[in-house]
N, C-alpha and C positions, 0 to 999 in steps of 0.2 A: 503494500501501499503506499509506505513512503517512496519508495522509487518510482512509481507512478505519479504521484504529488509532484516529487520535486524534477522529475524531468517534465510534466506539463506546464508548471510553473515555470522553470527554464527557459522554453521554448516561447514563452508565450513574451521576457521579458526581454528574451533574444529580438525576438522580432518587434518588440516597442522600441526599440533600440534603435533596429537598424534599419528600419523604414524611413526612407527620405532623407538620410543621414546628413546629407548633404545640403541640406536647407535652411542651415542658419550659417551665416557667412562665415569665415575662417576668423578666428581672436586672434588679436596680435602677441599675447603668451601663446598658444595655438602655431603660429609662423617661427615662432622662436624655436620651442621645442621639436617640431619636425624638422628643421633647418640642422638642429646638431646632431639630430639620430642621423640622416644623410651623411653629415659631417664625420659622422663617429663609426658610421657602416662600413664608409669607402677607405677611411682611413685609420687602422688602429690605433695610432699613437694618441687619436681626436677623444678615445672614448669615454674620459673625463671632460669633455668640454664645458656640458651643464656646471660643472664646477666654475668656470670663469665668472659666471653669473650667483655663483651663491647657491645653487641649486641639486638637490641630491640627482643621480644618472637611471634610476633605474626604469621610469618612464620612458627616457629615449632608448636605453637598451631593450623595453619589451617592446619598441618599434621597430627593432631590425629586421627580425623575420616578414611584419607584418609590407614595410615596405618592397621586399622581394616579393610578396604574394599578389600585394593589389599595386594597380601602375597610378593612381591616384595619391600622392601624399596626404592630404588630408583626409582622406578615408582611410589608409593604412595606421594614420595616427591615430586618430576616432577609434578606428577599432580596438584599441587595447583596453579603452573606456569602457566600448561595449558590454568584453569578455567579464571586463571587471564587476560592471552590475549585474553579469550574470550568476558571477559567485558569487557576488554578495546577496543576491535573492538565494542561493545557496546555502548560505551559511548564518541569512536569517532568521530559516526556516529551522536548523539544526537550535539555535541558540533559542528563539521562543519556544519550541517544542519542550525542551530541557525543562524549562522554566514553568510553561504554563500548557503544554498540551498541544495539540495535533491541529483543534478546531484556531485556536490564536495564532499556530503558526501558519495557516493559510493566510488567515485576514491581517498578519503581519507581512506575509509576502504580497497580496494585495496591495496594501498601503505603500511599499516600496516600488512597486512595479508603477502604479500609479501617481505616484510622488511627484509633483512640479520637478520641485529641488531635483529630486536623481534623476529622472529624466532628461531634465537639462545637460548635466553634467554629466551622464552615461551616455550624451552623445558630442563631446567636447573632448581635445585632447590634450587635458589637465591633468595634475596629477592628485586631484580630490576625487574623485571618485577611486583610485586605485587604493589610497590612503582610507577611505570609508571603508574598502571594501574589508583591509586588515582589519583596521580596527573591530569589526563583528564577527571576525575570525579570532582575533586573541581574546575577546570578552565570553566567545564559548568555550573556545580554550581554556582558561583563565577559572570557570566554573568547573572544567572538566579533572582539572589537576586539584583542586583544595579538596574535592569530591575524594579522590582516588591520587594519591602521588605517584604515580607511573612516569617512570623518565621519557618513556614514548613521547607519551603529551606535553613534557616539559619541553625535547626537544624541537616537537611541532610547534610551541609556542612561543623557543627561543628566534627560529625560522621566521614565524608570520611577522614577531615585532622587527627583528634585522629587518626582514623586507621593508617594511615601514617606514623604518629608520634613514634606508636606502631611495624613499621616495620623497619623506616628509620631513622638517624637523618636528612636527605635532605629533607623530607618534611618539615619542617621547610619553605623553600621555599616557601610554598602553603599560609602561613600566611602571610609572608612577601610581598607576591604579591597581595594581596588582595588589596589594592589602587589604583593598576594597571585597576580593573574591573571599575573605577569610567568616564575610557572613556567612558564607555556604559552610562553613567548617564544623564538625563537630563538637565541639567544645565539650559532651558531656560519654563521648568513647570510651572505653575502657585505656586503651593506648593513645590515648590524647596527646600524650608527650612525646611518643615516637613519631606519630603522625607529624605535629607542629615542626619537631626538629626536620622530618623529613622533606614537608613539604616547604621549609625557610632555605635548607640545602639546595632542594630542586630549583628554590625561585630565584637565588644566589647565580647558580650555574646558565638560568636563563638568562639573567642581567648580562653575565658576562658574554655569555655567546651572541646575543644581542646588539651588546658595543664592540665584540670583536669582528661581525660583519661591518656594523657599521664604519669603527676604524678603520678600516680594510681602506676607503677612499682617502688616506693618509698617504697610500701610495702616487697620487698626484700632488705636485707640488701647490696646486689651488685650494687643497682644502681648508685652508683657515678661513677664505672667504664666505663659507657659509656660515661661519660666524656673524661676520662682518654686517651680512644681508641679514639674518635674522636682528640683529638690533636696528635695522632701517624701517621695519616693522612692529616691535614692541622695546618697552623700554628699559634700560639694565637696571640693573640693581640700586646700583648710585644715584641712578636716575628714576627711580623709583621710589626711593628710599627718603629722596629731597621732598618731595609732592606727591605722597601716596596715593591723594582721591581727585587728583586733580583731573584726568580721565575717566573717571570712573561713570558717574552719572549719563555723562553724553554716550559714554561708550555702549551703557547699561540701554539706554533708549532706542539706542540705532541697532542696537543687536535683537534687540526685544520684536521691532518693527521687520527686523530680516526674518526672523523666524516666522511668526505670524505668517507674515506674506509670501510666504514659502511653504511651510505645510496646511496653512490655510487654516481660518479661523473653526471649523468644526471638529477639526482632527485635534485643532489647541485644546476645546474643551473634553472633549474626549481623555486627554491625558491630565487633563488639572484633577478631572473627575477620578481618574486612576491615580494618580498622588493623592488623593484627598482619603481613598477608600485605605491605600498602601499604608497612610497614616493610623487610619483608625484603627486596621490592624494589624498594625505592627508589621508589614511584611517586608521580609528580609528582600527579595525577588523586587522590590517596588525599590524598595531602599537601592538596590544595587547599580538597577538599570539609572535612576537618577543620578544617582552618582558619575556616573559617564559623560553625564549631561554638563552636571552642575558644576565640576569642579574646573574641565576645560573653558565652560562658558565663563565662569566669575574672572578666571587666570586674563582670557583675552579683553576681558571688562576692563581689566585691572592695567595691564600691560599694553594693551595695542596699538600701536602711532595710527596706526595703516591698518583701517579693517578693509575687507571686500564681504561680501556674501558666501563665497566659498569657502572659509576660513573654518564656519560652523558644520557643512555638510556632515564631514565624520563623527560631531558633538549628537548629532539631531536622531541619527538612527536607533540610539532606546527608545529615544522618545515613541517612534512608530511602533515599538512592541510596548509598551506599556499600554497604547490607545489600542493597538490589539486584542489585550486582553481586559480592555473596558466592552469593545466590538464585539466579542468574543462573547463575552456575558450577556451583550444586550442580546445578542441573536439566541441563545440559550435560553433566555427568560422570552422571548418569543414564541419559542418554541412549545413553551410549558402553558405561559399564562396570556399573554399579551401578544397579538399578533400584530399587531401597529407597528412594535418593534421591529420587525422586519422593514416597515416603510420611515423608519428616523433610520436606520444602520444604510438602506440606500440613499436618502439624503443626504447622509453626513460622505458618502463615497461620490455624489454625482457631481460635486466642482473640483476636485483635484483629476478627477478622471477625463472631463472638460478640459482643462486646463492642458491636462498630458497630451490631449488631444492635438490641443492647438498647438503644443508645441510639432507636433508630428506631421502635421498638414499646412501650419500656418503658422511657423513661429514669431514673424515682428508681431503679430496680434495678443500673444501669449502675457497675461496678468501678473508680472512679477516685482520683485522687487527696481524700486527705481534705480539702483545704484547700478543692479545686473544689465537692465534694460540699458542704461546707457554706453556698460560696456560689451555687452552682445549685438546691439541693434542699433543704436539711437545717436551715438556718439563717433568720435575717429579710433579709438580704440577695436571698433567693429570694421568687417570685411568686406559691406558692401560696393560691389562695382570691379573689385578686384581680377573674377570670374573674368570678367569681361573685358579688363585692361589686360587679361594675360591672353585671352585670345587674340585680341587683338595684332599684341606684339609677335605674338608667336606666328601669326599669317604674315605677318610684314617681313620680319627674319626670312620669310622662305625665301624671298628674292633679293637678300643681301645683308650687310653687315646696319646695324643698326645699334644708337648710346638711348641707354633709359638713365634716368635721373630722378632721386626719388628724395623727398621730405622727410627725411630720419635715414637713421646709420645702425638702429638697433629698434627690431621690433617687428609689425606689421609690414613694414618699407625699411629696411627692403628683403626682409628674409619672405614673407609675401609671396614674391617675384622669383625668389632667388629657388625654391623648393621647387617651381613648375619649370625655370627659364637657366638657373642656371648652369646646367651642362650643355647650354644650348650653342654652340660656337661662333653666333652669329649676332649676340646679342651683348653686350658691355654693361653690365649694372652699378652705377655709382651713386652710393647716399650722401647726401650732405643736409647738415644742421648747424645752427639755423640757415634758413632760406632767406637773407632777406634782397637777395637780389639774383636775377638766373647767374648761376657759378659762369666762369670764365670760362671752363674746361669746358662745360655744355654750348657754349658758345660756339667754342672752336671748334667742336666735333660735327655741330648744325652746317657747317660749309661742306661738309664730306659726305655725311650721313644724316639720316631720317633720324632725329633725337626728339627726344620728350621728355616732358618733367611729370612727376606725380606730385601733388599735394594732397598730404592726408588730415593736414590740423588745419593750417593757413586757409581761410575763406575768402579773403576779401582782397583777391590778386590786382594790383596796379595794369590799370590799361597799356600802360605806356610802355612794360616790360614785353620785349620780344615773342611773344607768345600767341597759340592759334588755339582756341579749345577744341578740342576733337569730343570729349564729351564728361558731364558729371554726374555723379551715380548718387542720389539721394540715401540717408542709410535710416533704414526701417522707419519710422514716425517721426523721425528728430527734425533738425532744421540746418543740419548737415551735412556735407556732400563733401566726397571723393571727387577730387578735381584732375583731370587728365589733358595735359595740353603737348602741346609739338610747339619744340623752339622752332622757329621761323627766322630765317638767316634774311628772308627780304627787309624786317623790318627791326632789326638793328643794322642794317648796313646804310638805312636810311638817315 
């Protein structure tokens, strides 16, 4: 029975992620990660290239085989997240079944599959879906380990956490939260002292193995940049102690809005109900799950200097399980006493399912927190127009040499162009920042070759510049455009 359920929901998860996988335009961070993967794939000496920007490399490493399989680099990069989402669904089933039984496990899988938050990030070539998947499995394995102190479970848990650390620094919470699993330790057992010592030793081995895996990155001379990059997003200890509450209230307000906006109000209400019941019943299972949410959530509120919605994706996985616990209880109650509960459960699911369908078929219309709407659809990090520009440039390069300049030296441009056209010998790609005038090198090139300039941020291009507009592409429902020009020799000669 379990195998059938797992296969069925894994297939549903796969198809909800793979359908129209490219309908969200390429996002600036995706372009960077995919370009790193291409460079590392073709040059083994560059396998740690992501560390040059302080990013752990596992996501780019997992893209290597996908780049071999799929011809479209963006599809290849996003396919890693699709598989991460499928693995997360399987993990959430085992975790929920262990805590609340099969019925709640089915509800938890449905909540994950049709979560607008999960379905957005399971379709993007970013680290966060992979990180969340490792968090689900780490949580499950920690429960198994504390119930039965066995070496094989400890080794699996160490590997999962180690892989999480190779994905993103936030996976450190998976180590920090290990003691919380003691909620499930049987302190009434006759041999409790022996078992507790064994758990401590196994936990120590988990810490050592996970840290060894992470510290393998020291093979790269760029390892130190991870710490520097982290501190561009979070406060240092000295900064925090100087004014510990400076960011907390504004961060907490913003994070709460993101949380409710993504998990939706009906699901949020069921989570609150689950917490209330958990407190009343002193349910250690609810306390365990909530701990996996609240500790990293509060930590981000206290220390976060720069916050994006994706930072909390891994934190909210336990909330879906709490919600599933409540929904399964409502469903059982409906079976026994009040049939109207069926309708209530259905109504709770309608909005998340609708928004998930919008993501699959008309993503620019999806209602998600403004931060992510700007990033993914309505502002300059979004890649609307990139596909069309690439098609245009590829066609023009078939008749001879062309030169392409981009506003930006890192990010969507030039990486968004390079991942598709970087191997085209007829295209020379040059990045510039800032662009306060048409660069001289492009003016010189335009005399000999068709030469183009792409603006990702600048919107008011001076009319006196020697440029002819090829096309401009509106981003989502925003008021910004990707502007694509040809450098016109006739204009700067006169």
